[in-house]
N, C-alpha and C positions, 0 to 999 in steps of 0.2 A: 801807222806805228812809227815810233821815233827811233826805231833800231837802226835807221840809216847812219846815224851819227856815231854808233858804237865803234865801228872799225877804226874810224879816224881818231877817237879817244885812246883806243888801245895802242895806237901806233905813235902817239905823241910822247916821245921820250922825256920831254921837259915836264910832263904832267906830274906835279907833286901835290897830291891832295891829302892834306894833313888832317888826321882824324883826332877829334878831341879825346884826350886821355880819359875823361869821365865816361865815355862810351865804352871803351875797352874795360874799365874797371867796374862799371855798373852792370855790364852785360844786359843791355836794355831789355826789360820785361814790360809788355803791355798787360796791365792788370784788369782792365775792363772786361767783364764777361758779357757776352750777348745774351739778351733776355729772350726766352722762348726758343732757343736753339734746340733742334732735334737732330736725330741721327740721319743718315742718308743724304741725298743730294740737297736737303734743306739746310744742312750743317755746313756746307762748303763755304770757305772764305770767298769774299768778292774780289775777282780779278780787276786790274786797272785797264780801262779802255784805252785804245791807242798806244799801248805799250806792249812789249814782249814780256809775258808773265812766265816766270820760272817756278814750276811746281816742284818743291822739295818733298820727297816721300822718304820718311825715315822708316827703315825696315831692317830686320835681320833675317838672314836666310839659315834656318836651323833644321839640319838633316836629323830625321828620326833614326839615326845610325848611320855610320860610315866608317870612320877611323876608331870610333868608340861606339858602345852599345847605346841604345836609346836611354836607358836609366843613367849610364855614365855621363851622357851629354847633360841630361836634365839636372843631376846633382853636383855636376862639376868634378867628377872623379877622373882619375888618371890624366891630370892636365900635363903630365910629362909627354903624352902622346899628342894631345891637341888642347889648347887653352880654350875651353868652351864650358860654360855654365849657364844653361837655359833658364833655370829657376831664378838666377840672379838677374838675367836680362829682363824678365818680365817684372820682377820685383822692383828694379830701379827704374824701368821705363814708367810704371804706373806712378811712382813717386815723382819722377821728372815731369810727367804730363800735368800733374796737379799743381806745379809751380807756375806754369804759364798756360793760360787757356788758349793761346794760339798754337800751341805745339800739337802735332799729330803723330801718330804711329800706327803701323798696320800689323796685325797679327795674322799669320797664315796657317800654321800647322796646328790643328785642334787637338792633336795627341798630346803635344807639349802644354798647350793652354789648359786643357782639362786637368791634367796632372797637377799644374800649378793651382788651378782653381779649387780643387779639393783639399788643399793644404792651408787655404786662407781662412782668416777670422772674419766675423760679420763686418767689422770695420773696413777692412780692405775690400771685401766684396761690394759693400755700399759704394765705395770710391770708384771701383771698376765699373760698376753699373752706371754711375754718373758719367764716367768718361765714355763709355759706349753710347749712352743715350744721347750725349751731346756731339757724337761723331768725332771725338778726339782720339779714341782707340777704336779702330775700325777693323772688322773682320774681312779679310780678303782671301779668296780661294775657299777656305773653310773646310776643306777635306780632312779626314783624319791624318792623312799625310799628303805631301805633294807628289802625286804619282807619276811613275814613268809612263811613257805613251807608246812604247814600242812592244814590250813583252806583256803588257797587261790585257786582260779580257774585258770586254765592255760590261759584263755583269759585275766584275770586281771593281771596276772604276766607279760604277754607280754605287755599289755597296760602300766603297771607301768614302765617297763624297757624302752619302747619306749618313754614315756613322758620325761624321763631324757635324753636319747640318742639325741633326736631331739634338745634340747637346746644346748647340748655340741658340736655337729657336726656343728651346724649352726653358732656357735660363734668361734670354735677353729679348724674346718676342721678335717683333719685326726688325728690331735693330741688330739681331743676330742673323739676318738673312743677308749673306754677301751678294754684292752686285757685280764683282769683278773676279774673273778666274786669273790666277797668277801662277804661271808655270816657268819660272825664271831659270831653272837649272836642269830639267830634263834634256837629254841629248838627242833632239830631234822631235818633231811634233806630228801628231796624227790627225787626219781630216776627220775621223770618226770621233776622236776626243773633242774636237772643236763642235761637232754636231751635238754631242751630249751635253756639252757646256750650254749651248744655245737652248736646248730643251730644258736644262735646269733653271733657265731664266736669267742667266748672266747677260749683262749688257756688253761686256768687253772682255778680251783676253790679251794678257801681256806676257811676253817671254824674251829670252836673250839669245839662246843658241840656235843659229842657223848656219847653213854652209857659208864659208868665208866669200865665195864668189857671189852667191845669192845676196849676201848682206851688202857687198860693194856696189852691185847693180842697183839694189833698192835705194841705197844712199844717193847714188848718182842720179836716179830717176825720181827721188823724193816719194818713194813708195814703201816707207817703212810703216805707214798706216795703210790698212786695207779692210775690206769686208771679205771674210772667208766664207764662200759659198759651200758649205760643208754638208748639206742634206744629201742623203743617198738617193733622194727623189729628184734631184737636179736643182739648178739654180733658181727656178721659179718658186721654190719652197723658202720663203723668207724665214720661216720658223727655224730652219736648221742653219742660218747664217748668222755670223758674229763679227763685230769689230775686232780687229787683231792688230796690236801694236807690237813692233819689234824694236827692242833697244838698239841704239846705234853702236853700243859697245856692250861690255859685260854689265852685270847688274850691280857692280861695285860703284862707290861714290866717285866723282871725278877726282883726278890725281891731285893730291895735296889736301883733300877735304874730307878724309875719313878719320875723324877725330876719336880720342879716347885714351885711356891709361892702361887698359888691358886688352888682350885679344889682338885680332889683326890690324885694327885701326889705331895707329899711333902717329898720325901726321901731326906736324907742329901746329899748335893753335895760334890764335891771334895774339899779338903783342903791340904795344905802341910803335915798336920799331918796324915790324913786318906788316902791319895792317894794310898799308897802301899797296905793297907788292902782292899780298894775298887777294886783295879785291880785284886787281888787274888780272891776276892769274884766273880767278873765277870768271871774270868777264871774258877772257879768252876761251874758256870752256863754253860759255854761252854762245859765243860767236861761232865756234865750231859746230855746235848743235843747231843753231838757228837756221843755217843754210840748208839743212836736211828736211826742213818741213816748211810747207806753205800754211803757217799758222801763227797766231798771236800767243800760242802756249807751247811750251816744252816742259818736259818732265826730267828731273834728275833723281835717280835713286840714291839716297844717302845712307849707305850701309854696305854690308858684305856678310860672308859667312860669320855667324855668331858674333855679331857686333852688338854694341850697346850693353856690354856686360857691366859696365858702370855708366849708366845712361846720362846721369847728370851732367858730367863734363862735356860729353858729346853734344847734348842739347845747348848747353851754354855757349859752345862755339857756333852752333847754328843760329842761336839768337843774335850773336854778334854779326854773323855773315848777313843775315836778313836786314839788320839794322844798317850796316855799312853800305851795302849795295843799294838799298832803297834811299839813303840819303843822296845818291847820285842819280836817282831815276829821271829827274828833269833833264839831265845831260845825256844819259845813256839810252833812255828809253827802255830800260830794264827794270822790272818790278819782281821781286822775289817773295814767295809766300809759302808757309807750310801747307802742305796739301796731302791728298791721298789719291791713288789711282782712279777712284771713282769721281772725285772732284775733277781731276784732270779730264777724264772722259766726258763729264757734263760740259765742261768748257769747250771741248773739241766739238761735241755734238751741237752746241749752240751756234758754231760757226757755219753749220750747214754746207760743208765742203762736199764736192763730188769725190768719191773715193774709188781707187782701183779695187779689182776683185781677184780672188784666187780660188781655183777649184781642185788642185792637187794637194800634195802634202809637202812635209819638210824632212823627208828621208831620202838618202842617208845624210847624216850630218858630218861634214868634214871641217876640221878646224885649220888644216893646212894641206899642203899638196900630197903628203904622205900619211896623213893622220885622218883616216876614216873611222868614225865611231860605230863600227859594225860588228866588233867582236862581242860586245856585251849583249847583243841579240842571242847569244848562246852561253855566255859565261855562267858558270855555277849551274849546270843543268839539273843536278838533284834538287836544288832549292826551287828552281822553276817548275819542276814536276810536284813538289810538295805544296807549293802555292796553289797549283791548279787542283790538286786533291782536296785541299782545305776549302777552297772556294766552292767546289762542287758539294762537299759535305755540308757547308753552311747553308746552301740553298735547300738541300734536302731535309736537313734538321729543322730549319725554320719552317718549312712546309708542314712537317708533321707536327711539331710543337704548337704551331699557330692554330690548328684545327682540333686540338685535344680538348676535351671537355673538362679535363682536370686542371687544377691550378698548378702550373709548372713554373720552374725557376727561369724566367726570361733572362736573367743576369748571365747564364752560360752562353746564350745565343748572343748577347751583347758583347761578351768578352771575345768570342770567335769572330764576330763581325769587325771588332776593333783590330784584332791581330791580323786578320785578312787585309785590313786597311794599312797597317804598318808594312805588310808584305809588298803592297804596291808601291811603296816608297822608291824613288828613282835611284837609290843605292842599295835597295834590297833585292827585288825581283830582277834587277839588271845584272846582279852578280858582281857589282863593283865596290863592295865593302871589304874590309879585311876579313880574313877567314874566321877569326874569333868573333867578329860581329855576325857573320853569316851563321856560325853556330848558334848564337844567341837568337837569331831570327827563327832558326829551326826549332829551338827549345820553346820560345814563346808561342809559336804556332802549334807545336805538338800539345802543349799544356791546354791550349784553348780548344783544340780539337777533341781532346779527352773529355773536357767537360760537356761540350755540346753533344757528342756521340753518347755520353753516359745518360743525359737527359732523354735523348731520342730513344736509345736502346731500352732503358728501363720502362718507359711508357708503353713502347711497343710490345715488349715481352710480357707485361702485365695484361695488355690487352688480349694477348694469347693464352692468358690464364696461368702463366708461370709465376712462381714465388721467387723473388730475388733477395739475396742476403748481402752481397757485397755492394755497399753504397758507391764504391769508385770503380766499378767493373769496366773493363775494356770489352766492347762488343764488336768492334770492327778489327780487321787485320790490315795494318798500315803497309805491310811489306808484301802484298799480294803480287806486286809487279816483279818482285824477286822470288816468286813461287815459295813463299813462306807465310804461315799463319799459326800464330801461337795458340789460338783456340783449338784448331785441329790437332796440334801437337800435344795438347794437354788433357783432351777429353776424348772418351771413346764414343759417347752418344751426345748429339747435340741437336738443338732446334736451329735451323738455318733459314734466315729470312732474306728475300730479295725485295728491296724497296725501289719503286719505279717513280722518279721525280718528274717524269714527263706526263703532259695531259692527255695521253691517249694510251690504250693497252699495247704492251710491248712483248715480243719474245726476246729472251736474253740468253746469249751463250755463256755458260758458266764454266770457268776453269778453277779448280780448287787443288791445292797441294796436300797430298795425304802421304802417309808413311808407306802403306803397302797397296798393292792392286788386288783385285778380285776378292776381298774380304769387306769391302765397303758397300753399303746399300743406301739408297736415298728414296724416300717415299714422300708423295705430295700430300696435301691436306685430306684427300679422299682415299688415301692408303694405296695409291697406285705406285708400283716400283718404277723408278726412272731407269732408262737405259743409260748405262755408264760405259765409257771407254777411257783407256789409260795410255799415257805416254811418260816414259821415263824422263825425269828432269835432267837436263844436260849437266855434266860434270863442272863445266865452266861457270854455270849458274850457282851450283852448290858452293863454289869457291869464292863467291863475291864476298869481300871482307865485311860489308855492311850487313850481310844477311844472317839472320838467326833463325834456327829451326831444323828440323829433322825429316822433312818430307823428301821422298824419293821419286814420287810419281805426281803427275797432274791428272786429274779426272776431268772429263768433259761431259756435260750434258746440257740439254736445252730446256730452260724454264720457260714455258709457253704461257701466254695470256697473263702476264703480270699486270694487274690493274693500274689504271692511270691515277697518279697521286696516290698510290697504294702499295700493297705488297702481297706476296704469296709466301707461305711458309712450308718448310720441308723438314723431314726428320732424318738425320744422318746417324747411321750405326757403322762404326769403323770395324767392328768385329762381327758383321752380319753374315748371313748366308743368302747370296744371290739366288733368285729363282728364274731370272732371264739372263740370257748369255751377256757376258762382259768381255769386250776385246782389250787386249793389251798390244799396242803396236810394237812391232820389232823393226829395228832400223835396218835399212839396206842401203849399202854404199852405191852411189850412182856417179856418173860422169857429169861434167858441166854441160855437155850436149844433151844428155838425158833430162837434166833440170831445165834446160831451154825448151826442150820439146814439151815439157809438162806445163809450162807457163804459156800465156798468150804469145803468139809467134813474134810480135813486134816488141814485146816488153823485156828489158834487160835491167837487172838490178846488181849493183856493186858498191863496195865500200873503198873509199880512197882517203888520202890525207894530204894536207898542205904542210910543208915544213915552215915554221914560223920564222919571221925575220927577227934577228937578234939585235943587230946594230949595224951601222954603216956610216956613210959620210954624213948623213943627216941625223943619225943617232936614233931615229924613231923605231921602237920595237913593237912587236905584237904583245898585247897584254889584255888586262881585264876589259878595257874600253876599246882598244884598237885591234882590228884584224889587219894584219899586214903579212901576207905570205911571202916567203923568200923567192918563190918562182910561180908563175901563173899557171903552171901545169901541175896538177896534183899527182901524187904517187899512187899507183894502182896497188891495192893489196891483193896478193895472188891467193887463189883457193888452195887450201891443203886438202880437205876432203868434203864431201857432200853425202848426207845420209837422208833417206826418204822414209817417212813413217806414214802409214796409210791406215785410216780408220773409216767407219762409216760417216761419222759426223765431221771429220776434219782430216786434212792431210797436212803434214809439216815436212819442209825440206830445210835441213840444218846445214848451213854453210860455215864451215870452220876455215879461218884465214891463216896463212903462214905467219908465224911470229907468236902465235899463242896468246895474243892479247886482244883479240877482236873476233866476233863472229856475229852471225845473224840467222834468224829463223824466218822462213817464208811460210805463212800459214793460210790455208784456204778452207773456210767452213763451207760445208755443202749447202747451206741455206742462204749464203750470201754470194754475190757476184764479185766482191772485192777481194784483195789480198792484204793480210796483215803482215808487216815486216817488223819483227822484234829484234832490235840490234843491241849488242852488249860490247862495250868498249872499256878497256882498261885492265890492269894498270897500264897507261900509256908509257912505253919504255923511254928512258933517258939515255941519249946516245953520247958519245965521247965529245961531241961538239957543242953540247948543251943547246941543241936545236929543238925547239918545241914542235909539237905536232897538233894539227887542228883537223879532226876527223869528219868526213862527209859521207852521207848516203846518197848515191846517185841513181836516179830512175830515168830510163831512156825508152821512148817510143821511137823505133828506128825508122818509121815511115812518116813521122809527123814533123813538118817543117813550119816552125813558128816565127821565123824571121827575127829573132831577138826579143819577140813580145811575150810577156808573161804577166800573171796577176797574182798579187799577194793580199791577204786579208788585212784589214785595218781593225785591230782589236777584236777579232772574230766576227766582224759584221760586214762593213762595205769591202768590196774588192777593188784594189787599186791597180790600174794599168801601168805597166812598166816596160820600158824599152831599153835594151842594152845599150850602154854608152850614151844615153840621152837623158836630159832633164826637160820638163815641160815649162819651167819658169825661169831658167837662166842658162847660159852656155857653159857646158861642162868642159872648160879649159883644163888641160893638164890631167884629165881623167885617165889617159893612156899611161900615166906614171904608176897608177895602181888599178890595173885593168880587172882584177877580181874583186877587191874589197869596194871599189867604187860602184859596183853593180850588185852588192849585197843589200838586202832589205829584210825588215822584220816580218817574220811569218808566225803569227800568234796561233792560228789554228789551221790555215791551209794555204796551198799554192797550187796554180794549175798553168798549163799551156794548152793552146788549141790552134786548130786551123779552121777551115770553113765548115767542117762537118764533125770532127772528133776531138776529144780532149784527153789529156792525161792529168790526173788530179792526185795530190798527196795531202792527207789530213795528218796533223802531228799532235802528240799528246801533251806537249809543252811548247813554250815559245822558243823559236830557233831563228838563226839567220839562214837565208836561202837565196837562190837566184836561178836563172837559166842562162848559162854562159855558152852553151853549145846547142845546135839544132836539135829539137825534140827531147831535150834534156832538162831535168830538174835536179838540183842538189841542195841538200839541207845539212847544216853543220850540227853535229850531234854532241861532240865533246871536244874540249881544248885543254892542252897542258903547255903552258908557257913558262919560260925560266927568266925572263927579264921583266921588270916593272916598265910599263909603257910611258910613265913620266906625267900622268895626269892627276896625282895627288893620293892614290891609294897606298903607294909606298911599299908594295910587295908584289912579288910575281904571282900570277894565276897558276899556282901549283898546288892543287888541293889534296889533302890527305884525310884518311880516316883510320884512327887508331894506329898511326904510324906508317900506314901503307898508302900508295897513291890511289886516288879515287876511281872506283869502277861504277859505270853508269849503265843502266838498262832502260830502254824506252821502246816506243812503238810508233810506227807510221802505218796509215791505212792508204792503200793505193788502189785507183780505179781507172779503167780506160773505157771509153764508150762515146755514144753519140752526144753532141753538145747539150741538147735539151735534157736528156737523161742525167747527164753529169752534173748540170746546174742544180737540179733537184736534189741528186744524191750528196753533193757537197754541202748544201744548207742543212739537210737532215743529219748528216754524219758529224758536222761540226758541232751541232747541238748535242748529239749523243756522246761525243768525246768529253764535252764539258759537263753535261748533266748525266753522268754515269750512274747506273743503278748502284745503290749501296748495299753491300752484303753485311749482314749482322749475324753473329753467332752466340748462342748461349748453351752452357753445359745442361744436360737433362739426364737425371738418374734413372728415369723409368724406361719402360719398353715403348715400342711403337703403339701398342694398344693403349698404354697409359697416356701417351700424348693425344692420341685421337679422342680419348674420353674427356679431355679438358674442354671446358665450356667456352673458352675464348674464341675470338674471331681469328681463324687461320688464314683468311684472305680478305682483303678489304680495299675499297677505293673510296676516296673522299669526293669524287665527282658524281653528279647525276648521270652524266653521260660523257663520253669522250669528246674532245675538241678535234677539229681538223688537224691533220699533220703539220700544216704550217703555222698553226697557232701555238703560242708558248706562254706558259705561266713563268715569266722570268724570274719572279720572286714572290714570295708570299710570307709574310710575318705578322705577328701581333704587334699592334702599335705600342711602342716602348713606354707610352705614358697613359694610354687609354685602354684598359684591359679588355673591354668588350668591342674592340675596334680591330680590323684587319687592314693591312696595307699590302696591296697587290698591284704588280705590274704585268700587264698583258702585252703580248707582242705578236706581230706578224713577221715571221722570219724571212719571207720571200722579198726580193727587191723588185722594183717595177719592171715588168717585161721579162723577168728572168726565166719563168716557167710558163710555157703556153697553157692556156686554159686553167691556170691556177692563180691568176693575178686579180681575182675578184676580191673585194673586201670581205673580211670575216666579221660575223656579227656574233657577239657573246652576250648572253643575258646573265648578268651578275645575280639576279634574284633566283635563277634556276640553275646555278653552277655548282654549289656544294650541297651535299647531303646533310640533313639534320641542322641545317643553319637557316635562320630567317633573316633576311636583309632588312634592316630598319631605316637605313639612309646611306646615300653614296655621295661623296664629294670627290671631284677629280682634283688631282694635285699636280704640281710641277714634277719633272722627273726625279728631283732630289727629295721630294716629299716633304718639303719644308714650307710649302705655301700653296693655298688653294689656287687652282689655275685661274679662277675668275678674278682674283686679286692680283694676278702677275701681269705685268706689262714690261716691254722692253723698248729701249731707245731705237728709233728708226734712223737708218743711214741712207743717203742718196748715193747711188751708184749707177753705172751704165746699165745694170739689170733692174734696178728697182727705180721708178720714176719719182720725182720730187713732190708728187702730189700727196704722198702718204702723210699722215699725222706724225709729229715728231716722236710720239709714244704710241706703240701699237699693242693691243692686248694679245695675250697668248691663248685665251680661252677658245674652246671649239664650240660647235653647236650643242645646244642643250640636249642630253640624252632623254629618250623616251622610254619609260618602263625599265629603267636600268639596263637598256640594251646599248652595248659598246660596239662601235664600228672600228675595225682595225684595217686600215689601208696598208699598202706595201711599206715594209720597214717601220711601221708605227710602234712606238712604245707608249702605252698610256698607263698613268698611275692613279689609283683610287684609293680612298679611305672608305671603308665599309663598316657602318655600325651594324652590330648583329646581335642575335640571341639565339639559344639552342631551342630546337623543337623536338 
């Protein structure tokens, strides 16, 4: 490579390379079009040998909501808040690409592209097709949104990616199958996310944000490129490994080279007077980047947030840059070319370099010594819970609708899938958007949920034999976690259905809010009266500002034997006459010692809070992104009173704390060995110092010594080992400056500590931040109220209100203590149960119990021929969006390798004998994203210390051919199939 002469040329102050004015004026455009050019790697420009090739990647990072809503960004509204018009970006990019066949642009967020696509005429669509077919407009990433990686559940990540993939492949065929994952803005990166990307068939992953110390070490050691060994089955599983490239800086263009007339990019363009200086400036950037890589290829991201709003001028400047720099190639050894991340990756792969590897993750992300991005793990907890509810409903509704023999509106399922995709966006589920935007996310999600539950509910109740009049009826109760249900408030008699989305029969503990006790009766499908017990709803729950309803009591009963992928129905009469004893719990005040005596002797449960850092010499405050406590010791919230409520089925201990703004209920069901902890926080008071509060639940096993070691889940799947005050990939210098936030990690579904024999585990109902800062102790942050903006762009404090009142949040943890082997199995099963919760549906019924029993409909039903093993999971099941007589199913083994003794054997599922009333006519295995047959999918091979150099450059992803539609699921496998079927 001739790059050795570059530094001397840059340092020659006497160098005056005069550029011809005609070059500046003409903006050199190469008009020749390559014949036979196709998309993908075949469309890549040819780099120059023996030169440093600089790949220019034109891109715009377009948030699907942040400071403005998704629609405001798309249509360019409210530009006084932020100058951003995505519709205009795509319009002008397509026009600009048509001018010069050498130009390239990458499109990432399918939510925006599809909104644009549906507004175009045939002429524009034809042009876009040509650009895509020729590789000049390339889809990168391709999910409905660019998802967060900390607070997202793996099921929702897959759904988000599949929502985008489906639209792209249906319109553009193989040219709509992205090869590169592009996660340039999420605030930290998950090992499980990398594994999922590998299973989707991506060849590479690029991102920008990693810890500032990690970045500097990698730059010094030339390790910005690596192979991330992300499989939960260990580094021997190449199928879960993926090339990973980290940007040396942010994802913006090099300083001085972000051009344009509107938006963020307004750097000075080329003129006859400044062209020499700008070329030298660009070559300086090249030299700074060149020394970070042992390669003849480097990539420059030419763009930023919402750039190319007038793409023509930007591309004109880039045309000039390419021309002027390449005129000097013989002297500098630098060749510049329009490119894409996939073309850059292809060039790197052809060099056959030996790459380093990584087996841990990139959490937590710190951008400076006091700026740990660990607050967003908990920020806006109500939306995090709403997203989890919607994702669970999506899976249940898709299951039920997929197997219906009636022709149902799949558009409602698609709409919810898309809105769940929007919710995964790295400024949505993270809680880092403005409050008005967060409200829009809630609205979009609620509207989509309503449509999906309506389709599911109408079909289900018609199966039961009911006649439905209201085409827009709401069958579910979204506020059950606040002890409120509109259906039970408004109807005396109802048909109540428990839908079980799991692939095995389950017993369900039911809690329902009702107006009165001892007048309610519930009968099952055979006319058996259920044993009901009642506890009065706490007054603090009734006072939640967001709560609507009139219920005064919660009733408890156990719905036994709810069929797999099926339901049981019950008849509720709120003005009935019970014939069996019904108990109403009477609260008894007890002491803290009495509570401790009632719990396992080693277990302690408490609530505390950190005071938020407001400002200081470094000015970094705690806010939507950043968690920065004012002191490393949290404030203990003292107990005001404890009441005990004892029933046959359940015991509750209600702990009210001094200050009248926080409480929690410890609940023990007789039929379970675990403890539920239902916490209620808010309104968090504002003190005279405007010092925010960040509230934590703390669980302690007083005899467990874990030596600073703990485990947190990665997106609800792999468990990641953590050690207090340590990192596995770099030295944690200055960690003592923020001893709390530097040890916080994302907890999507679970966290645990253990010693040689026993474990303490906590499963949460939404994503939160958590840690183990003291021996035998787990803490999870449940709510935050901060009064200062933390300075990372959102421009407002994390101070949420609902109808003029500070936000009140209610949520749940499930706590278990026991032997390690038992706890491992319990965690896996309980994590799935918290995500795939049973769906409760209600419908008013005018008749009597006898009338209901006389209906000819199916009062109980399972879609499966037989139950699957408890470690088997039907992760998703839906009708193919384009092929009506086709199902798409993802099967999963939820146990990790060696996790559960005697349960580590492969699961075998026979697809032909899985569903009732369905004949399987054909099976094709797909990639995880369901956009490509697995037999047609192959990935680039990389040489590392783990994988020897004898592999082919490309390796197939296909598995051994199935026999008789039998699917083998090894530990942590997820396998995706397209099933052609007919009804029998």
